[in-house]
KOLLUM-945306 format. One record per residue (C-alpha): residue in three letters; x, z, y; residue number from 1. Coordinates in steps of 0.2 Angstrom, whole numbers, always signed. Example, Ala and Ser with C-alpha at 12.3 -4.5 7.8 and 13.67 -1.06 7.14 Angstrom:
<vexvos>
{type->ALA, xx->+62, zz->+39, yy->-22, seq->1}
{type->SER, xx->+68, zz->+36, yy->-5, seq->2}
</vexvos>
This chain:
<vexvos>
{type->MET, xx->-94, zz->-92, yy->+29, seq->1}
{type->THR, xx->-90, zz->-88, yy->+11, seq->2}
{type->GLN, xx->-91, zz->-70, yy->+4, seq->3}
{type->ILE, xx->-76, zz->-64, yy->-6, seq->4}
{type->ASP, xx->-78, zz->-52, yy->-21, seq->5}
{type->TYR, xx->-62, zz->-42, yy->-19, seq->6}
{type->ASN, xx->-66, zz->-33, yy->-36, seq->7}
{type->ASN, xx->-63, zz->-50, yy->-44, seq->8}
{type->SER, xx->-50, zz->-57, yy->-32, seq->9}
{type->SER, xx->-31, zz->-58, yy->-33, seq->10}
{type->LYS, xx->-31, zz->-54, yy->-15, seq->11}
{type->ALA, xx->-33, zz->-37, yy->-7, seq->12}
{type->CYS, xx->-46, zz->-33, yy->+6, seq->13}
{type->PRO, xx->-39, zz->-32, yy->+23, seq->14}
{type->ALA, xx->-39, zz->-13, yy->+24, seq->15}
{type->CYS, xx->-30, zz->-12, yy->+7, seq->16}
{type->PHE, xx->-17, zz->-25, yy->+12, seq->17}
{type->LYS, xx->-13, zz->-16, yy->+28, seq->18}
{type->GLU, xx->-10, zz->+0, yy->+18, seq->19}
{type->CYS, xx->+1, zz->-8, yy->+5, seq->20}
{type->LYS, xx->+11, zz->-15, yy->+19, seq->21}
{type->LYS, xx->+14, zz->+2, yy->+26, seq->22}
{type->ILE, xx->+19, zz->+9, yy->+9, seq->23}
{type->ASN, xx->+31, zz->-6, yy->+7, seq->24}
{type->LYS, xx->+39, zz->-2, yy->+24, seq->25}
{type->ARG, xx->+41, zz->+17, yy->+19, seq->26}
{type->ILE, xx->+49, zz->+12, yy->+3, seq->27}
{type->ASN, xx->+61, zz->+0, yy->+12, seq->28}
{type->ASN, xx->+67, zz->-9, yy->-3, seq->29}
{type->ARG, xx->+73, zz->+6, yy->-12, seq->30}
{type->LYS, xx->+73, zz->+9, yy->-31, seq->31}
{type->LEU, xx->+61, zz->+22, yy->-37, seq->32}
{type->SER, xx->+75, zz->+33, yy->-42, seq->33}
{type->GLU, xx->+82, zz->+33, yy->-24, seq->34}
{type->ILE, xx->+65, zz->+40, yy->-17, seq->35}
{type->LYS, xx->+66, zz->+59, yy->-15, seq->36}
{type->THR, xx->+52, zz->+69, yy->-22, seq->37}
{type->LYS, xx->+47, zz->+76, yy->-5, seq->38}
{type->GLU, xx->+45, zz->+59, yy->+2, seq->39}
{type->VAL, xx->+32, zz->+54, yy->-11, seq->40}
{type->PRO, xx->+16, zz->+62, yy->-3, seq->41}
{type->HIS, xx->+21, zz->+53, yy->+14, seq->42}
{type->ILE, xx->+24, zz->+37, yy->+5, seq->43}
{type->LEU, xx->+7, zz->+37, yy->-5, seq->44}
{type->LYS, xx->-3, zz->+44, yy->+9, seq->45}
{type->VAL, xx->-15, zz->+29, yy->+12, seq->46}
{type->PHE, xx->-30, zz->+27, yy->+23, seq->47}
{type->ASP, xx->-25, zz->+40, yy->+35, seq->48}
{type->PHE, xx->-38, zz->+38, yy->+49, seq->49}
</vexvos>
């Protein structure tokens, strides 16, 4: 089993990768100009346990 140093990796750690997928789903292929200001806190809310 090899150890991956995520600080020096082009891959995200599993927890970060999962949160990035959630953000992408919330954005839903929209342009930044199409995202409403009130949506931003919800979109950027990460690691909500």
